[in-house]
N, C-alpha and C positions, 0 to 999 in steps of 0.2 A: 489539425488542432481540435481539441475537444470542444463540444458545443456549449456545455453547461459551465457557468462560472459562478463563484461565490465571491461577493465583494463586501467591503465594509468591515467594521470592527467585529471582533470575536464576540459571540453572544455570551451572556452571563454563564459561568461555569455550571450552575445548577440546571440550565436549560439545554446544555449540549447533548446531542445524540452521540452514539458511539463513534469515535474517531473524527467527530465533526471539526475539531481544532486543526485537523490536517487537510481539510477540504477546501483550501484556498485556491486562488487562480493559478498558482504554480503547477497544479495538476494538468493544466492545459498544455504544458510543455514537457510532459513526461516522455513522449514518444516522437521519433522521427517518422513522418508520414510515409516516406519511401520504405522504411523498414516494415511498417504495418502492411503496406501493399504487398511486399514480398512474403510476409508471414500469411497473409490472407490467401495468396496463391498456393502456398504450401499446404494450408489447411482446407483448401477448396471451398472457401466461404461463399463464393458466388453461386454455389450449387445448393446452399443450405437455407431453409426458409423459416426456421424457428430456433430461438435461443433463450436459454435460461441463464440469467445473470444472478449468481448466488452471492448474497451479501452485497446487493447492488449499490447501497449508499445513494449518492446522487447520480448514479448511472454514468459516471465518467467513462468506464470501460466499454459498456455496451453502446454508448453513443459513438464511439470510435469504430466498433465492429459493424454496426448496423448498415452504414452506407457501402460496406464491402461485401454484403451478403446479397442473397437473391432479392429481386424486386418484390416488394410487398411483405418483407420479412416481419414476423411477429416476435416481439421481445416480451418475455416474462421476467419482470424485475422483482426479485424476492429479497426481503431483509427481515431480520428478527426485531429490529428497532422500529417502533411505530412511526417515528418521524420520517423514515424513508419508505416503509412499506405502504404508506398512504398515498405516495406519489404526489404530483401537483400538476397544474395546468401547463406550467412552463416546460416541464419535462415532456409531457404528452405532445405539446406543440413542437418541441425540438425534434422528437422522433418523427412526427408527421412531416416536417420539413425535409427529413432524410428519406421519406418514402416508406417509413416503418410505422407499425402500430405497437402499442405497449399496454400491458396489464400489470398492475402492481399487486403484490401478494405478500402476506405475512408468513414467515416460516423459519424453521431452524435448520441450519445446514447439516446438522447431525441426523436429522430425520425429515427429509424433504417431503412436503405435502403434495406429491405428484405420483401418478401411476408409473409403472415400469414403461420404458421405451417411449417416452413422451416428447423428446426434443432432439433436433438435429445437432445442436451445439449446447453443451453445458460448460459454463466458464465462471471464473472468479478472478479478481485482481486484489492482492494484498488482503485476503480474507482468512486464509488458513493460518496465518501468523497469529490470529486472535482466537483460535478455536482450541478448546480443551482436548479434542480428539480429531485431529485433521485426517487420520486414516479413515475413521468412520464417515467423515464428510466425503472423502474421495470414493468410498464404496457406494454411498448414496448417489453421487454424481454418475458413477458407472451404471447404477441401476436405472436411472431415469433417462439416460441418453439412449437413442434408438440404435439398433444394429446398423452399422455403416456410418453412424454419427461420430462425433469427436468431443472429448473433454479437454479443455485448455485451462491451465492454471498459471497465474503470474505471481511470483513471490520473491522477496528480496533476501539477501544476506546482509543484514545491517551491521554485523560485527566487522565486516570488511572495511567499513567507513572509518573505523578507529585507526587503521593503518595508513590512511591516505592523508598526506600533508595539506595544510592550508596556511594562510598567513598567521593564524592564531596558534598553530601547533608545530610549525616547522622547526622552531628553535627550542622546543621543550626538551628537558633533560630525559635521560633514559628512565629514571624513576617516575617522572611525571607521565611519560607515555605508558609505562607499565600500570600506573594508577588508572589512567584513562581506560585501558583495556580491562583491568580488573573490574572497574565500575560497569563497563558494558557487559561483562560476563555475569556479574551479579544480577543485572537487569534481565539478561537472557534466562538464567537459571531460576530467578525469582518469579518471572512471569509464568514459566512452566509450572513451578511449584504451586502457584496460585490458581492453576487451571485455566489460564488465559492465553495459552498458545506459546509461541516462541518467536522472537524478533528476527531470527535468521533461518527460517525453515526452508528457504530456497535451496540450500545445500542438500537437504534431506529429501527434496521433492521427488526426484526420479526414483529413489528407493521406495518412497511411500506409494507412488504409482504402481510399482512392482508388487508391493505387499497388498495393494487393493485389488490385484488380479488382472491388471492391464498388461497387454503385450504390445509390441510395436511402439514402445515409448521413445519419444524424440525430445531432445532438450536443446535450447538455444539460450543465449544471453542477449538482452537488449543492447543495441549499438549506441544508445544515447548517452552523451555526456553534455553537461550544461555548465561550462565554466563561468565563474563570476570574476570579471577582470575590470579594473578601473580603466576609464572613468565612468563605467556603468551607464552607457548611453542607450543601448538597444533595449527593446521592450522585454525580451525574455530575461535579460540580465537584471533589469529593474524589478521585474515580478519576483524572480528568485531571491534577489537581495531583500525585498520586502518580506518574503516568507521567512528568511533567515532572521531578520530583525524581530519579526513577530514571534517566532518560535523561541527566541531567547529573551523576549520581553518578560516583564514581571508576571503578567497574567498566565501565560502558557507555561512559564517556568514553574510557577507555583503548582499548576495542575500536574505537570510532569513529575515534580518531586514528590507530590502526594501519591501518585501511582507507583513510583519507585519504592517509596517507604512501605506501601502495601505489599509489593512483591518481595521486598527484603524480609518483612515480617513472616511471610510464607516460608522462607528458607529456615526459620528457627535457628539462626546462626548469629549469636551476639557479636562475634568479630566482624561479620559482614555488616551488621547494623551500625556498629561504631564507625566502620570505614565509610559507609554511605553518609552518615551524619557529618563526618569531617569534610567530605567532598561537597556536600550541600552548603556547609557553612562558608565555603569560599566561592560559591557559584556566582554570587553577585559581583565579586571582584572580576571574575572572568568575563561576565557579561559586559561590564564597563570597558574592559580592555578590548573586547570585540567591537563595541560601538566606536571606540576611539580610532581603531584601524579603519572602519568604514567611513567615519567622518573625515579622515585625512586622506581618503582614497588610497589606502595602503592595503586593504583587504583583498585577497585573491583566493580562489578555490578552483580546483580542476573540474568540479561538478560531476565527477565519475560516480557511478553506482554499480552494484552487482545485482542485477535483476534477472531471474531465471524465468523462462517460458517453457513449460513442460506440457506435452500433449500426447494423447493416445486415442486410438479408435476403439470401437466396439464391434 
């Protein structure tokens, strides 16, 4: 389980750092420990003494990898957002508890502020989905990893989620399901048009590694599913249910719809803008329906994701 947790209510929207609304406690349940042990063996992490965490955020990913690396491993946690690149005492203490040291650094993934051949491991988790040029970032990661080192990227295919049933979607009509997928596609295409990456880059990740000049590319999928099943008694279920309720609450829904409106504007497609406006106009009704299912212990979800892990050596 990850060491760092974010608790309490969401900060005011104006003070949120990049992706901060997604940094709740549910991230502590993203991975099965046994799967990470297996991947660490495959990546030979126990022999590696330095790691660059690109787009570190609150270091959720590097806090998981650090205890699986060589004793005394040093972590360089880099982010373009000043709220994360400044680090904090709690994170430094968390790494120390794991027998690791950490340095926080400001930087852009498209142009990493490090010399060639600097790190045994260069990695990121759900970062390339936010970048205007993920290929350039991968080329930079290849540049700064040492010969014999490894680059590891973890990225999702969020479009796949639209095809997965839950209690709120299982009885939708064909037209309603098609509308849901069209909305997701507009978000995907609009985010790219706005120069903010793509929500489903995981599918493209092996090819991007190849284009970046890597060889010996290896690809896996996370084995984690986190079902939400009534009566919602265990800790993981309660945390994930809280995340779902928070994500569909008024505050985060308003932030999401604002982002989607910006992405749709970038498409310069009046038909797409009208479609998104229609979907958003009915979103509150959908949120109320979801809450009713939860309140009556009728909501269920398989908790499946499609998360790619792609790695290559140098």
